[in-house]
LUMVO-675624 format. One record per residue (C-alpha): residue number from 1; chain; x, y, z. Coordinates in Angstrom, 3 decimals. Layout:
# residues N
(NUM; "A"; (X; Y; Z))
...
END
This chain:
# residues 302
(1; "A"; (-11.213; 10.254; -18.157))
(2; "A"; (-10.544; 7.103; -16.134))
(3; "A"; (-12.422; 4.271; -17.831))
(4; "A"; (-11.636; 0.708; -16.750))
(5; "A"; (-14.377; -0.971; -18.763))
(6; "A"; (-13.319; -4.460; -19.760))
(7; "A"; (-10.544; -4.572; -17.174))
(8; "A"; (-10.323; -7.121; -14.372))
(9; "A"; (-8.730; -6.384; -11.000))
(10; "A"; (-7.976; -8.364; -7.854))
(11; "A"; (-8.018; -6.504; -4.535))
(12; "A"; (-6.710; -8.371; -1.503))
(13; "A"; (-8.069; -7.543; 1.931))
(14; "A"; (-11.112; -5.937; 0.293))
(15; "A"; (-13.724; -6.935; 2.834))
(16; "A"; (-13.729; -3.601; 4.616))
(17; "A"; (-11.825; -0.343; 5.097))
(18; "A"; (-9.362; 0.805; 2.463))
(19; "A"; (-9.518; -2.428; 0.485))
(20; "A"; (-13.279; -2.181; 0.099))
(21; "A"; (-12.952; 1.470; -0.943))
(22; "A"; (-10.352; 0.510; -3.572))
(23; "A"; (-12.585; -2.249; -4.928))
(24; "A"; (-15.591; 0.074; -5.147))
(25; "A"; (-13.573; 2.783; -6.926))
(26; "A"; (-12.357; 0.253; -9.488))
(27; "A"; (-15.879; -1.038; -9.981))
(28; "A"; (-17.277; 2.476; -10.352))
(29; "A"; (-14.711; 3.078; -13.116))
(30; "A"; (-15.980; 0.008; -14.968))
(31; "A"; (-13.671; -2.817; -13.877))
(32; "A"; (-14.760; -6.268; -12.830))
(33; "A"; (-13.310; -6.930; -9.377))
(34; "A"; (-12.251; -10.052; -7.493))
(35; "A"; (-12.920; -9.242; -3.842))
(36; "A"; (-10.668; -11.052; -1.399))
(37; "A"; (-11.040; -11.399; 2.368))
(38; "A"; (-9.966; -14.083; 4.801))
(39; "A"; (-13.590; -14.429; 5.996))
(40; "A"; (-15.894; -16.008; 3.365))
(41; "A"; (-18.980; -14.255; 4.751))
(42; "A"; (-17.264; -10.857; 4.652))
(43; "A"; (-15.915; -11.510; 1.138))
(44; "A"; (-19.381; -12.423; -0.129))
(45; "A"; (-21.015; -9.343; 1.398))
(46; "A"; (-18.270; -7.052; 0.121))
(47; "A"; (-18.525; -8.490; -3.401))
(48; "A"; (-22.250; -7.719; -3.450))
(49; "A"; (-21.547; -4.167; -2.301))
(50; "A"; (-18.847; -3.720; -4.947))
(51; "A"; (-21.106; -5.151; -7.662))
(52; "A"; (-23.840; -2.696; -6.730))
(53; "A"; (-21.469; 0.157; -7.616))
(54; "A"; (-20.319; -1.075; -11.004))
(55; "A"; (-21.873; -4.383; -11.933))
(56; "A"; (-19.371; -7.234; -11.788))
(57; "A"; (-17.610; -8.629; -8.717))
(58; "A"; (-16.697; -12.088; -7.453))
(59; "A"; (-15.767; -13.082; -3.903))
(60; "A"; (-12.507; -14.946; -3.347))
(61; "A"; (-12.039; -15.920; 0.296))
(62; "A"; (-8.431; -16.805; 1.095))
(63; "A"; (-5.760; -16.102; 3.683))
(64; "A"; (-3.219; -14.081; 1.713))
(65; "A"; (0.415; -15.070; 2.122))
(66; "A"; (0.902; -18.414; 0.440))
(67; "A"; (1.527; -19.105; -3.237))
(68; "A"; (-1.615; -21.245; -3.257))
(69; "A"; (-3.758; -18.312; -2.119))
(70; "A"; (-2.225; -16.016; -4.732))
(71; "A"; (-2.796; -18.546; -7.503))
(72; "A"; (-6.398; -18.948; -6.352))
(73; "A"; (-7.058; -15.208; -6.627))
(74; "A"; (-5.645; -15.029; -10.154))
(75; "A"; (-7.578; -18.189; -11.025))
(76; "A"; (-10.868; -16.657; -9.884))
(77; "A"; (-10.209; -13.598; -12.055))
(78; "A"; (-9.524; -15.748; -15.117))
(79; "A"; (-12.347; -18.228; -14.479))
(80; "A"; (-14.977; -15.591; -13.733))
(81; "A"; (-13.943; -12.786; -16.093))
(82; "A"; (-11.497; -14.291; -18.578))
(83; "A"; (-8.365; -12.298; -17.774))
(84; "A"; (-6.415; -10.223; -15.240))
(85; "A"; (-5.365; -6.601; -15.693))
(86; "A"; (-4.546; -5.333; -12.193))
(87; "A"; (-3.409; -6.710; -8.847))
(88; "A"; (-3.863; -4.533; -5.760))
(89; "A"; (-2.173; -6.000; -2.679))
(90; "A"; (-3.899; -4.474; 0.323))
(91; "A"; (-4.326; -7.354; 2.793))
(92; "A"; (-2.716; -6.814; 6.170))
(93; "A"; (-2.773; -7.410; 9.909))
(94; "A"; (-1.250; -5.733; 12.957))
(95; "A"; (0.589; -7.193; 15.946))
(96; "A"; (1.952; -4.052; 17.605))
(97; "A"; (4.488; -4.408; 20.427))
(98; "A"; (7.780; -2.772; 21.340))
(99; "A"; (10.879; -4.670; 20.274))
(100; "A"; (11.637; -6.338; 23.623))
(101; "A"; (8.064; -7.642; 23.918))
(102; "A"; (7.480; -8.693; 20.307))
(103; "A"; (7.295; -12.454; 19.871))
(104; "A"; (8.463; -14.475; 16.899))
(105; "A"; (4.816; -15.128; 16.066))
(106; "A"; (3.995; -11.402; 16.190))
(107; "A"; (6.788; -10.757; 13.724))
(108; "A"; (6.186; -13.714; 11.437))
(109; "A"; (2.421; -13.176; 11.166))
(110; "A"; (2.723; -9.571; 10.005))
(111; "A"; (5.605; -10.259; 7.630))
(112; "A"; (3.790; -13.295; 6.200))
(113; "A"; (0.613; -11.397; 5.335))
(114; "A"; (2.088; -8.041; 4.312))
(115; "A"; (5.474; -8.815; 2.783))
(116; "A"; (5.142; -12.415; 1.622))
(117; "A"; (1.503; -11.849; 0.663))
(118; "A"; (2.489; -8.928; -1.544))
(119; "A"; (5.297; -10.972; -3.094))
(120; "A"; (3.197; -14.056; -3.853))
(121; "A"; (0.255; -12.094; -5.255))
(122; "A"; (2.463; -9.862; -7.390))
(123; "A"; (4.375; -12.885; -8.673))
(124; "A"; (1.183; -14.707; -9.643))
(125; "A"; (-0.070; -11.578; -11.383))
(126; "A"; (3.236; -11.064; -13.218))
(127; "A"; (3.113; -14.618; -14.547))
(128; "A"; (-0.413; -14.071; -15.849))
(129; "A"; (0.413; -10.673; -17.358))
(130; "A"; (3.370; -12.115; -19.236))
(131; "A"; (1.197; -14.960; -20.545))
(132; "A"; (-1.452; -12.527; -21.760))
(133; "A"; (1.174; -10.277; -23.358))
(134; "A"; (-0.915; -7.132; -22.950))
(135; "A"; (0.731; -5.432; -19.971))
(136; "A"; (-0.835; -4.942; -16.584))
(137; "A"; (-0.853; -3.014; -13.338))
(138; "A"; (0.508; -3.939; -9.919))
(139; "A"; (-0.396; -1.562; -7.092))
(140; "A"; (1.077; -2.395; -3.696))
(141; "A"; (0.144; -0.681; -0.441))
(142; "A"; (2.780; 0.917; 1.753))
(143; "A"; (2.414; 3.062; 4.862))
(144; "A"; (3.958; 6.129; 6.473))
(145; "A"; (5.278; 3.656; 9.064))
(146; "A"; (7.326; 1.999; 6.342))
(147; "A"; (8.604; 5.329; 5.078))
(148; "A"; (9.411; 6.895; 8.456))
(149; "A"; (9.126; 4.210; 11.144))
(150; "A"; (6.614; 4.058; 13.987))
(151; "A"; (6.935; 3.232; 17.683))
(152; "A"; (5.807; -0.319; 18.476))
(153; "A"; (5.695; -1.448; 14.855))
(154; "A"; (8.940; -3.298; 14.171))
(155; "A"; (7.137; -5.932; 12.100))
(156; "A"; (4.745; -3.622; 10.265))
(157; "A"; (7.305; -0.910; 9.515))
(158; "A"; (9.795; -3.440; 8.176))
(159; "A"; (7.186; -5.145; 6.007))
(160; "A"; (5.889; -1.866; 4.582))
(161; "A"; (9.419; -0.617; 3.871))
(162; "A"; (10.114; -3.889; 2.088))
(163; "A"; (6.955; -3.540; 0.024))
(164; "A"; (8.080; -0.174; -1.313))
(165; "A"; (11.483; -1.744; -1.949))
(166; "A"; (9.758; -4.354; -4.137))
(167; "A"; (8.448; -1.587; -6.370))
(168; "A"; (11.825; -0.289; -7.439))
(169; "A"; (12.990; -3.765; -8.504))
(170; "A"; (9.751; -4.966; -10.084))
(171; "A"; (9.359; -1.760; -12.102))
(172; "A"; (12.659; -2.601; -13.815))
(173; "A"; (11.992; -6.314; -14.210))
(174; "A"; (8.504; -5.881; -15.695))
(175; "A"; (9.088; -2.824; -17.864))
(176; "A"; (9.566; -4.853; -21.035))
(177; "A"; (6.267; -6.637; -20.375))
(178; "A"; (4.540; -3.236; -20.146))
(179; "A"; (3.553; -3.867; -16.541))
(180; "A"; (3.681; -0.861; -14.248))
(181; "A"; (4.391; -1.292; -10.547))
(182; "A"; (3.664; 1.433; -8.007))
(183; "A"; (3.171; 1.779; -4.271))
(184; "A"; (0.545; 3.917; -2.650))
(185; "A"; (1.080; 5.325; 0.836))
(186; "A"; (-2.411; 6.046; 2.169))
(187; "A"; (-3.556; 7.762; 5.337))
(188; "A"; (-7.216; 7.221; 6.187))
(189; "A"; (-9.635; 6.456; 8.969))
(190; "A"; (-9.398; 2.691; 9.439))
(191; "A"; (-9.096; 0.258; 12.326))
(192; "A"; (-5.314; 0.586; 11.956))
(193; "A"; (-5.223; 4.391; 12.298))
(194; "A"; (-7.805; 4.659; 15.067))
(195; "A"; (-5.091; 3.657; 17.543))
(196; "A"; (-2.878; 6.655; 16.634))
(197; "A"; (-3.516; 9.307; 19.326))
(198; "A"; (-3.117; 12.282; 16.964))
(199; "A"; (-5.621; 10.787; 14.516))
(200; "A"; (-8.130; 9.125; 16.859))
(201; "A"; (-10.352; 12.219; 17.393))
(202; "A"; (-10.696; 12.734; 13.646))
(203; "A"; (-11.449; 9.068; 13.054))
(204; "A"; (-14.185; 9.333; 15.686))
(205; "A"; (-15.559; 12.436; 13.981))
(206; "A"; (-15.794; 10.601; 10.673))
(207; "A"; (-17.609; 7.708; 12.342))
(208; "A"; (-20.127; 10.207; 13.700))
(209; "A"; (-20.634; 11.714; 10.262))
(210; "A"; (-18.952; 15.011; 11.090))
(211; "A"; (-16.882; 16.915; 8.503))
(212; "A"; (-13.169; 17.106; 9.168))
(213; "A"; (-11.470; 20.496; 9.623))
(214; "A"; (-8.974; 21.646; 6.971))
(215; "A"; (-6.132; 20.984; 9.413))
(216; "A"; (-6.934; 17.264; 9.459))
(217; "A"; (-7.456; 16.975; 5.725))
(218; "A"; (-4.423; 19.030; 4.716))
(219; "A"; (-1.778; 19.216; 7.455))
(220; "A"; (-2.396; 15.624; 8.566))
(221; "A"; (-3.513; 14.417; 5.119))
(222; "A"; (-6.233; 12.490; 6.926))
(223; "A"; (-9.651; 11.593; 5.600))
(224; "A"; (-11.933; 8.708; 4.775))
(225; "A"; (-10.976; 5.517; 2.985))
(226; "A"; (-12.875; 6.809; -0.035))
(227; "A"; (-10.529; 9.815; -0.186))
(228; "A"; (-7.650; 7.432; -0.945))
(229; "A"; (-9.430; 5.188; -3.437))
(230; "A"; (-9.259; 7.331; -6.558))
(231; "A"; (-5.487; 6.909; -6.752))
(232; "A"; (-5.845; 3.151; -7.203))
(233; "A"; (-8.328; 3.542; -10.055))
(234; "A"; (-6.038; 6.106; -11.695))
(235; "A"; (-2.942; 3.899; -11.451))
(236; "A"; (-4.863; 1.059; -13.107))
(237; "A"; (-5.898; 3.241; -16.045))
(238; "A"; (-4.351; 3.981; -19.422))
(239; "A"; (-3.678; 7.520; -18.174))
(240; "A"; (-1.066; 6.051; -15.791))
(241; "A"; (0.708; 3.913; -18.391))
(242; "A"; (3.897; 5.968; -18.052))
(243; "A"; (4.029; 5.877; -14.245))
(244; "A"; (6.057; 3.096; -12.658))
(245; "A"; (8.469; 2.578; -9.772))
(246; "A"; (6.857; 5.330; -7.695))
(247; "A"; (5.663; 5.662; -4.088))
(248; "A"; (2.648; 7.959; -4.041))
(249; "A"; (1.033; 9.330; -0.898))
(250; "A"; (-2.651; 10.113; -0.578))
(251; "A"; (-4.973; 11.097; 2.237))
(252; "A"; (-7.566; 13.759; 2.902))
(253; "A"; (-6.900; 16.628; 0.499))
(254; "A"; (-3.228; 15.759; -0.128))
(255; "A"; (-1.656; 13.882; -3.036))
(256; "A"; (2.125; 13.557; -2.814))
(257; "A"; (5.121; 11.840; -4.351))
(258; "A"; (7.666; 10.282; -1.980))
(259; "A"; (11.362; 10.400; -2.786))
(260; "A"; (13.394; 7.230; -2.923))
(261; "A"; (16.309; 7.030; -0.451))
(262; "A"; (19.301; 9.067; -1.550))
(263; "A"; (22.626; 9.966; 0.049))
(264; "A"; (22.246; 13.065; 2.187))
(265; "A"; (25.958; 13.885; 2.294))
(266; "A"; (29.259; 12.231; 1.326))
(267; "A"; (32.901; 12.813; 2.104))
(268; "A"; (36.092; 11.220; 0.811))
(269; "A"; (39.425; 10.257; 2.338))
(270; "A"; (42.424; 9.063; 0.349))
(271; "A"; (43.013; 5.424; 1.202))
(272; "A"; (39.641; 5.024; 2.930))
(273; "A"; (38.265; 5.607; 6.402))
(274; "A"; (39.489; 4.103; 9.656))
(275; "A"; (37.642; 4.539; 12.950))
(276; "A"; (39.732; 7.542; 14.058))
(277; "A"; (39.180; 9.384; 10.781))
(278; "A"; (35.435; 8.815; 10.987))
(279; "A"; (35.368; 10.044; 14.596))
(280; "A"; (37.183; 13.212; 13.571))
(281; "A"; (35.009; 13.963; 10.524))
(282; "A"; (31.590; 13.030; 11.867))
(283; "A"; (30.858; 16.081; 14.079))
(284; "A"; (31.682; 18.627; 11.378))
(285; "A"; (30.650; 16.854; 8.164))
(286; "A"; (27.819; 14.477; 8.999))
(287; "A"; (26.187; 15.400; 12.313))
(288; "A"; (24.146; 18.280; 10.927))
(289; "A"; (22.655; 15.941; 8.311))
(290; "A"; (21.267; 13.322; 10.714))
(291; "A"; (17.876; 12.097; 9.510))
(292; "A"; (14.761; 12.219; 11.671))
(293; "A"; (12.691; 9.144; 12.482))
(294; "A"; (8.974; 8.669; 12.922))
(295; "A"; (6.109; 10.787; 11.681))
(296; "A"; (6.449; 14.392; 12.852))
(297; "A"; (2.765; 15.271; 12.785))
(298; "A"; (1.907; 18.938; 13.221))
(299; "A"; (-0.239; 19.964; 16.182))
(300; "A"; (-3.708; 21.289; 15.626))
(301; "A"; (-4.035; 25.073; 15.937))
(302; "A"; (-5.873; 26.319; 19.020))
END
């Protein structure tokens, strides 16, 4: 059903891992793909690998984050293939540290690549889509850390939460131009997830070519990068034309739809709330609705 023949997509951070899997899935569905990586050698090798799957790919080495880099990626798509139909913003870095040890550079580097890089690439794509007048697809990449928080990832969690926040605004702004905007929230064996203690043994198993148990694939929604790639191809297809403004989880055997933030409970006081009134009401009205933080991963059965 999913046929992307004649479509052109840009995938940032596509040199390896999830980005490479996304690019290959798009290529396998018939799209021409602009393959971005910060390393020119890696971008060139990845483009050849992507082309071997579908037929058309062009490397575009650039450090994602600046407007100039975003414009370059769109320019490569137009120069090489004549148009742009989809922008997938996957590029990212990690600088994990607890709050009191995180430096300004740790924070700024991650926010620059993830949050600003998503913004600049999506903006460049939106400009091109509006010029073409034929709609388009923007697929941004979130994370469970952005949805739930994660210890030691102030910068990453904030950037990923902001990326999903982009989606809700851009879906409204670009609706008239027939551009859909969605976030995916993947969980897969990558360099980023290998450091998570609960996932590390399964990532090692995948590296060794061992099949994952159902617990990993279902309860943890954990699998290979390829397990998460089909969602990107689907969201870039005509079959997904009516889907926009969503955050969609994928990993292992699980496909899920995340809710947007909503009020858990509300109460009202005539004339408003002073500190004493809040202190009196909180234990009985609000305390039982406190929200959890962090990923509450289930433990493997023994």
